[in-house]
N, C-alpha and C positions, 0 to 999 in steps of 0.2 A: 422624431424629428420630421417635419413636413418635407416635400419634395423641394429641392433647391436647383434653380437653373442659373448657370453663369455662362455667358459668351467668353470663350478664351481669346478667340481672334476673329474678328470681322473680316470676312472674305472680300473679294474684289474680282472683277474681270475687265480688263481693258487691254493694254499692251503687256501686262503681267497678269498672272492669275493665281489666287488663293481661295481655298474654301473656307467657309465659316466653320469654326470649330467650337463645340459647345460642351460643356461639363454638366451632368446631372447628377445629383446625389440624393439618395432615399434609403432608409433602413438598411444600411451596410452595403448597398450597391453604388458603385462609383462608376459612371457611365460617360464615355466620350463618344461623341457623334461626329463623324466625318473628319478624322485627323489626316487631312490630305495635304495638299501643296501649300506652303507659307514661306515667307521670306528666309526663315531659318528655324530650325527646330525650337530655338529659344522663343519663338512667337508662340508656341504651345506650352513648353515646359515652364517658362518664367510665371505666367500668370497662374498655371497649376499649382506650382510651388507657393505663389503669393497666397493662394486660397488654403494652403495647409495641406496639399495633396501631393503625394509622390507618384510618380508614373507607375511604380510597382503596386500601388493601391487600387489602381484602375481594374475593376472587375469585368467590365463589358465595354466592347466598341462596337458601334453601330454605324454601317456603311448605308448611305442612302442609294448609292449605286456604286458600280465598279469602275468609274473613270478614275485615273490615277490622281487627279486634282483633289479627290475626295478620300483616297485610301493610302497615299504615299507613305505617311508616318505612322502607319499601324504598328509596326515593329518597335515603337517606343514602349509598347505596353506588353511586356512579356508575360505577364500572368492572366491576361484577359481572355475571356470568351469573345468570339467575333459574330456579329450578327448580320445577315443579309435577307433578302427575300425569300431565300430557299432553306436556310438551315443556321445551325450553331456550330462554330468551329473552335475547337481548343486543342492545342498541341496536334496530336495525329487522329483526333476524333471528329467526324463529321456527323452531325445528328440532323437528319431532314426534319423540317417542320415548316408549315406555311407561316408567312408573316403575319397575316391578318388576324388580329385578336391575340397575338402573343404578348404577354406582359414580361418585360426584362426586369422590372421592379413593380411593386404594388400600383404606382401611379404612372408608369412608363409602358406605353402600348405601342406595337408596331402595326402599320397599316400599309398595304400594297397600294401604290399610287402611281401607276404606270404613266408613261407620256414622254418624259426626257429620254427614258430607255424603257424597255419593257420590264426591267426588274427594279425599277425606282420603289422605294419605300419611304414613308414618313413616319417620324417619331412623334407620338401624341403624348404630352406630358400633362396630366391632370393636376393642376396646382390649385392652391385656395383662391387665387385670383381669377381663375378660369383655365381653359385649355390653351397651352402653348404647342405650337407645331413647328418641328424642324423638318424642312422639306425642300427638295430642289424643283418643286412645281413653279417657283419663282427663283430667278437669279438674285434679285434685289426688289426693292419696292419700287425702284424707277424702271424696272423691266429687264430685259425686252419683253413686250406682250407675245410676240411670236418668238419661240425658243429657236435660234438658228441651228441647235444641234438636236432638236427634238426628233425621236424616232418616229412619233405619231402626235402630231399637234392636236388633233381632234380628240385624242384620248387624254393628253395632257389637260385640255381644257375642261374635259369632263372630271377628271381627277381634282382639278382646281375647284369646280363648282362642288363637288362632294366634301372637300375639306373646308370650304367656307360654309356649307350647310351645317357643319359641326360648331359654328359660332365661335371661332378661337378668338381669344383676346390678344394674341401675339403670334406673328409668324416669323420664324428665324430662317431666312432664305439661304440658299447654297452659296451665294456669293455677295453678301451685303449684311449690314445691320438689321436687327430685328425691327419689324413694323407693325403697326395696328392695322389690320386688314379693314377694307371698306366691306360693308355688308353685301351679300350677293343680290344682283338685280336679275329680274326674270320678267 
């Protein structure tokens, strides 16, 4: 089976906030990215079940960063390993490893992309159609251009340029529907 990417819930950020939640499946790996705040847990579980996946089948959960709006519903996945910029966590085992170049599945790679927080990571998904990137470097296609919560806006912009240089065919942002990025300008 080639890698499959499904958005379980498109996020938003206005008077209320929800993270974009993504499901990735490949070679026995069932990965959820950013199971954070949503209007109800059913906003994650119903689409997951509609795709024929039970929460107990999830093997891995990836956190783009540690804000609650991206992590709040992680406990739904009781059998999963959890990944962040520093390590892999499962049950009571903490295994240090750098995110850069770590493959969660054959086509699913982690990359350190600081800026929104110093610990941000992006998930690079190498699909038959091209590179898909789950990232909080963008809240949504509409912006904001300047991240109002960025730890380091200059570093965030550098991370954005590095991701765009990879020529992704699609970006799945932290709080909005997937979009096709514009080519980098220099």
